[in-house]
C-alpha positions in Angstrom: 45.4 7.0 -104.1 44.9 10.5 -103.8 46.7 12.1 -100.9 44.8 13.4 -97.7 46.3 16.6 -98.2 43.2 17.2 -100.0 40.0 17.6 -98.0 38.4 14.7 -96.6 35.6 13.8 -94.3 37.3 12.3 -92.6 61.8 -11.4 -77.0 61.1 -13.2 -80.4 63.2 -15.7 -82.8 64.1 -14.7 -86.5 65.7 -10.9 -85.9 68.5 -11.5 -88.1 71.3 -9.3 -86.3 72.6 -7.8 -89.6 73.2 -4.4 -88.4 76.8 -3.4 -89.3 78.7 -0.3 -87.7 79.2 2.0 -90.5 81.0 5.0 -88.7 83.6 5.2 -91.1 81.0 6.1 -94.0 79.7 9.0 -92.1 81.1 11.6 -94.1 80.4 9.8 -97.3 76.8 9.1 -96.3 76.3 12.8 -95.4 77.7 14.4 -98.6 76.1 17.1 -100.5 75.9 15.0 -103.2 73.2 12.8 -101.7 69.8 12.9 -103.4 67.1 14.0 -101.1 64.6 11.6 -102.9 61.9 11.4 -100.0 63.0 15.0 -98.6 59.2 16.3 -99.7 57.5 13.8 -97.1 60.2 13.0 -94.8 63.5 15.0 -95.3 63.1 17.5 -92.3 65.2 16.7 -88.7 63.0 16.8 -85.5 61.6 20.1 -85.0 64.0 22.1 -82.7 63.3 25.9 -83.0 60.5 27.7 -80.9 58.6 28.8 -84.1 58.6 25.1 -85.1 57.5 23.9 -81.9 54.8 26.5 -81.4 53.4 26.0 -85.0 53.4 22.1 -84.5 51.7 22.6 -81.1 49.0 25.1 -82.8 48.5 22.4 -85.5 47.8 19.9 -83.1 45.3 21.7 -80.9 43.5 22.7 -84.1 43.5 19.0 -85.4 41.9 17.9 -81.8 39.3 20.5 -81.8 38.5 19.2 -85.4 37.9 15.6 -84.6 36.1 16.6 -81.4 33.0 17.9 -83.4 31.2 14.4 -83.8 27.7 14.6 -83.9 26.3 13.6 -81.7 29.3 14.8 -79.4 29.4 11.2 -77.5 33.3 11.8 -77.5 33.7 8.3 -74.9 31.9 6.3 -77.3 34.1 7.6 -80.1 36.6 5.6 -78.3 35.2 2.8 -76.3 32.1 2.1 -78.6 28.1 2.6 -77.8 27.4 1.8 -73.7 25.3 -0.9 -74.6 28.6 -3.2 -76.1 30.5 -2.1 -72.8 28.3 -5.2 -70.6 28.8 -8.5 -71.1 29.3 -11.3 -72.4 32.1 -10.1 -74.8 33.7 -11.4 -77.9 36.5 -13.5 -76.9 39.4 -11.2 -78.2 37.6 -8.1 -76.7 39.6 -5.5 -74.8 37.0 -5.1 -72.5 37.9 -8.3 -71.0 40.8 -7.4 -69.4 37.8 -5.8 -66.8 37.2 -9.5 -65.7 36.5 -10.6 -62.0 37.7 -14.1 -62.4 41.0 -12.7 -63.5 41.5 -10.3 -60.8 45.1 -10.5 -60.4 45.3 -9.3 -64.6 43.0 -7.0 -64.2 44.6 -5.1 -60.9 47.6 -5.0 -62.7 46.0 -3.0 -66.0 44.4 -0.9 -63.9 47.8 0.0 -62.0 49.8 0.2 -65.1 47.2 2.4 -66.9 46.9 4.6 -63.6 50.5 5.0 -62.0 52.8 7.4 -64.3 56.0 5.3 -65.2 59.2 5.8 -67.0 59.6 4.4 -70.6 63.1 3.0 -69.9 64.5 0.2 -68.4 64.7 0.0 -64.5 68.2 0.9 -63.0 70.3 -2.4 -61.7 70.5 -0.8 -58.6 66.5 -0.4 -58.0 64.5 -2.9 -55.8 63.2 -5.5 -58.5 59.7 -5.3 -56.9 58.9 -1.9 -58.2 60.7 -2.6 -61.9 57.3 -3.2 -63.3 55.5 -0.3 -61.5 57.7 2.8 -62.2 59.4 1.5 -65.4 58.1 0.1 -68.5 60.3 0.2 -71.1 59.4 -0.9 -74.9 59.8 -4.8 -75.6 60.3 -7.0 -78.7 58.2 -10.0 -77.8 56.9 -13.2 -80.0 53.7 -14.5 -80.1 52.9 -17.8 -81.8 50.3 -18.4 -84.4 47.2 -20.1 -83.8 48.4 -23.6 -83.4 50.9 -22.1 -81.1 53.6 -22.3 -83.9 56.4 -19.8 -84.1 57.9 -21.3 -87.2 55.2 -21.0 -89.6 55.4 -19.0 -93.0 59.3 -18.5 -92.3 59.4 -16.5 -95.4 57.2 -13.4 -93.6 57.9 -11.3 -90.5 54.4 -9.9 -89.0 55.1 -7.1 -86.4 52.2 -5.5 -83.8 52.7 -2.3 -83.0 50.1 -1.0 -80.5 48.4 2.4 -79.2 48.0 4.1 -75.9 46.7 2.8 -72.5 48.1 -0.7 -73.9 49.9 -3.2 -71.4 51.7 -6.4 -71.9 48.4 -7.9 -71.1 46.0 -6.0 -73.7 49.3 -6.2 -76.1 48.7 -10.0 -76.0 45.2 -10.0 -76.7 45.4 -8.0 -79.7 48.2 -9.9 -80.8 46.2 -13.4 -80.1 43.4 -11.8 -82.2 45.7 -11.1 -85.1 47.2 -14.4 -85.0 44.2 -16.1 -84.9 42.5 -14.3 -87.8 45.4 -14.5 -89.9 47.0 -18.0 -88.8 50.8 -15.9 -88.5 53.4 -15.6 -85.6 53.5 -12.3 -84.5 55.9 -10.3 -83.1 54.9 -7.4 -80.7 56.7 -4.3 -80.7 55.0 -3.9 -77.0 54.9 -0.1 -76.5 53.9 -0.5 -72.6 51.5 2.4 -71.3 53.0 4.8 -68.9 49.6 6.4 -68.0 47.5 8.4 -69.9 49.3 11.7 -69.7 52.9 10.2 -70.6 51.2 8.2 -73.3 49.6 11.5 -74.9 52.7 13.7 -74.6 54.7 10.8 -76.4 52.2 10.8 -79.2 52.6 14.7 -79.5 56.3 14.5 -79.4 56.0 11.5 -82.2 53.4 12.9 -84.1 53.9 17.2 -84.5 57.7 17.1 -83.7 58.8 14.0 -85.3 60.9 13.4 -82.3 62.6 10.3 -81.7 60.6 8.7 -78.8 61.5 5.8 -76.7 59.2 3.0 -78.6 61.1 4.5 -82.2 64.2 3.5 -80.6 63.2 -0.1 -80.4 60.7 -0.3 -83.3 63.1 0.9 -86.3 65.9 -1.3 -86.0 63.8 -4.7 -85.2 61.9 -3.8 -88.3 64.9 -2.9 -90.1 66.7 -6.4 -89.6 63.7 -8.1 -90.8 63.7 -6.0 -94.2 67.5 -6.8 -94.8 66.8 -10.2 -94.1 67.5 -12.5 -97.5 64.9 -15.1 -96.1 62.3 -12.6 -95.3 59.9 -12.3 -98.5 57.3 -10.2 -96.9 57.6 -7.8 -93.6 53.9 -7.0 -92.5 53.3 -4.1 -89.8 50.1 -4.1 -88.4 50.1 -0.5 -86.3 47.0 0.9 -84.3 46.4 4.4 -82.8 49.7 5.3 -81.4 51.5 2.6 -83.4 51.0 4.4 -86.8 52.7 7.8 -85.2 55.7 5.4 -84.5 55.7 3.8 -87.9 55.2 6.6 -89.8 58.6 7.6 -87.9 59.9 4.4 -88.9 59.3 5.0 -92.5 60.8 8.5 -92.2 64.1 6.5 -91.1 64.0 3.6 -93.7 63.3 6.1 -96.5 66.5 8.1 -95.5 68.5 5.0 -95.9 67.0 4.4 -99.2 68.4 7.9 -100.1 71.7 7.0 -98.6 71.9 3.4 -100.8 70.9 5.2 -103.8 73.5 7.7 -103.4 76.7 5.2 -102.6 75.6 2.5 -105.4 77.1 0.2 -103.1 75.7 -3.3 -102.3 74.6 -4.2 -99.1 76.9 -7.3 -97.7 75.1 -10.3 -97.2 73.4 -11.5 -94.2 74.1 -14.1 -91.9 71.6 -16.4 -91.2 69.0 -15.6 -88.7 69.7 -16.3 -84.9 67.1 -17.5 -82.2 67.3 -16.0 -78.4 64.7 -16.7 -75.7 66.7 -16.3 -72.3 63.9 -16.2 -69.5 66.0 -13.5 -68.1 64.6 -9.7 -69.4 66.6 -8.4 -72.3 66.0 -4.5 -72.1 66.6 -2.9 -75.6 69.2 -0.2 -76.2 67.9 3.5 -75.5 71.0 5.0 -76.7 70.8 7.8 -79.4 69.5 6.6 -82.5 72.3 7.1 -85.2 71.3 6.1 -89.2 75.1 5.9 -89.5 74.8 2.7 -87.3 72.6 0.8 -90.2 73.8 -0.1 -93.8 72.4 2.0 -96.6 68.6 0.0 -97.4 68.2 -1.6 -100.8 64.9 -0.2 -102.2 64.2 -3.9 -103.2 64.0 -4.4 -99.5 61.8 -1.5 -98.6 59.6 -3.2 -101.4 58.6 -6.4 -98.6 56.9 -4.0 -96.5 53.5 -3.6 -96.2 51.6 -1.6 -93.5 48.4 -1.9 -92.7 47.3 1.3 -90.1 44.1 0.9 -88.1 43.1 4.6 -86.6 45.8 6.2 -88.2 46.6 9.4 -86.2 49.9 10.4 -88.0 50.9 13.6 -89.5 51.9 12.7 -92.5 52.7 8.8 -93.6 53.1 8.3 -97.0 55.1 6.3 -99.9 58.8 6.8 -100.5 59.4 9.5 -103.0 55.9 10.8 -102.3 52.9 10.2 -104.5 53.3 8.7 -108.2 51.3 7.2 -110.4 52.0 4.4 -113.2 54.9 2.3 -111.4 53.8 0.6 -107.9 54.5 2.9 -105.0 56.8 1.7 -101.8 56.0 0.6 -99.5 52.7 -1.0 -99.8 50.2 0.8 -97.1 46.8 0.8 -96.2 44.4 2.6 -94.0 41.3 1.5 -91.7 39.5 3.9 -89.8 35.8 4.1 -88.1 34.0 7.2 -89.2 33.4 8.4 -85.4 36.5 7.2 -84.2 37.7 10.3 -82.7 41.9 9.0 -82.9 40.9 8.4 -87.0 39.7 11.9 -86.8 42.9 13.5 -86.2 44.7 11.8 -88.8 43.1 9.7 -92.1 39.9 11.1 -91.6 41.1 14.4 -90.4 37.8 17.1 -90.8 40.3 19.8 -92.4 43.5 17.7 -93.6 44.9 19.8 -95.8 44.8 23.3 -93.5 46.5 21.4 -90.6 48.8 20.2 -92.5 48.1 16.5 -92.7 49.1 14.2 -95.6 48.0 10.4 -95.3 49.1 8.5 -98.5 47.5 4.8 -99.4 43.9 3.6 -99.7 41.8 4.8 -96.8 39.1 2.7 -95.8 36.6 3.9 -93.9 33.4 2.3 -92.1 30.8 4.1 -92.2 28.5 5.3 -89.0 31.1 3.2 -86.8 32.1 4.3 -83.6 34.5 3.1 -81.4 38.5 3.1 -81.4 39.7 -0.2 -79.8 41.3 -2.5 -82.1 39.9 -5.9 -81.8 36.4 -4.9 -80.4 35.9 -2.4 -82.8 37.9 -3.1 -86.3 39.2 -6.7 -86.1 36.0 -8.3 -85.1 34.1 -6.8 -87.5 36.4 -7.8 -90.2 36.0 -11.1 -88.9 32.1 -11.0 -88.8 32.1 -9.7 -92.6 35.4 -11.4 -94.2 35.6 -14.9 -92.3 34.4 -18.0 -94.0 35.2 -21.1 -91.7 39.0 -22.4 -92.7 38.6 -21.0 -96.0 41.6 -18.9 -96.9 41.6 -15.0 -98.1 38.1 -12.8 -97.4 34.9 -12.7 -98.9 35.7 -10.9 -102.3 34.6 -7.3 -101.2 35.3 -4.7 -99.0 32.9 -5.2 -96.1 32.7 -3.3 -93.5 35.2 -1.2 -95.1 34.5 1.4 -98.2 37.3 3.0 -100.2 37.4 6.5 -99.4 38.3 7.6 -102.8 36.7 5.4 -104.9 37.6 6.3 -107.9 41.1 6.2 -107.4 43.1 3.5 -109.4 43.8 1.1 -106.7 41.9 -1.6 -105.4 38.4 -1.2 -103.7 38.9 -4.5 -101.6 41.9 -4.3 -99.2 44.8 -6.7 -99.5 45.2 -7.4 -95.7 42.1 -9.6 -96.3 43.7 -11.4 -98.6 46.0 -12.9 -95.5 43.1 -14.4 -93.4 43.0 -18.0 -92.6 46.4 -18.3 -93.7 45.6 -16.9 -97.5 48.2 -15.3 -99.7 48.0 -12.1 -101.9 48.1 -13.2 -105.6 51.0 -10.5 -106.2 
């Protein structure tokens, strides 16, 4: 797949506790002899100098202005879809159903979560519990069973979902339910709860342009790392949407550094212990201390080969393969991108009008739904996939890329998305 640096039109079970403290190996892991195989793409540290910050802000503003040049200039429709689709009745898993007079309590809770600014951290122990869910919204790792209510189907796979902005726990559960119904898998949610629009956008800016270690990254990285090093897992699949693609791009950044260290040290990873489950009713808030790679064992490239990333409305500035683009051998991990032509968020990344000028690099097959409007995961992406690809109870897709087309049709990668092979519990051939 040609890189998008060329101008384009565009609390769950089975998370193994295998992370091993390796403070004694700091010096060895940071030696000058360590090869930086992924430096071209991900070797830099978060931007800290004033010049880097200014450059990042300038590129971000320019990218937003480019993305907003949609004809007709219907910016609201670029997010919510055409106005006539806002009117009930809605498809079963549509995000519009969060505004439901028959479920008034859930509706009010969403409006409060999306409208009242909060902090992305665990509530203080001395605070009143009544306010815990109002002013503190930490990212949580939650489990959603499959379409049959089972959490143990496909035990050799681990499926994650990383959501986007303005998503509280109710909307995230609607998204996860749609994924479980489509693919017949239990879903582990990396539930990045909304902190209101301004704070959500600030998190996006920090993660996208400055590669800052934001709170959702500190939760997502250990969970995905643990699944990769679990010897019982053959596939680790991450579905991410909107801000979730920024989070996942930074997760890849950290994973690639661990693969570099593994190749530098040439030492085997200790055998992981069997997975253990936990599901206490009392909330278990994640550790949001500094994320230090020296707390994690180097990552075997074979474990990175388990990872598959399916990104919807990719708005990251950079997301690529380990070691950069190469032809011939399979590039790791597997990455696919999906975007609607008139989705303003997708036009910030995978479908950016002037990607090269804005220093945007998106690697992996990019599938575009021509002429389509809207940004919502279920209503504007998963529902069209269901309508075009799902065939009763038959496993796998229809054998086509509908309703998407491959942006670079002359690329050596398949023009049919690998993701579609998972429909109805199907499995890709390789």
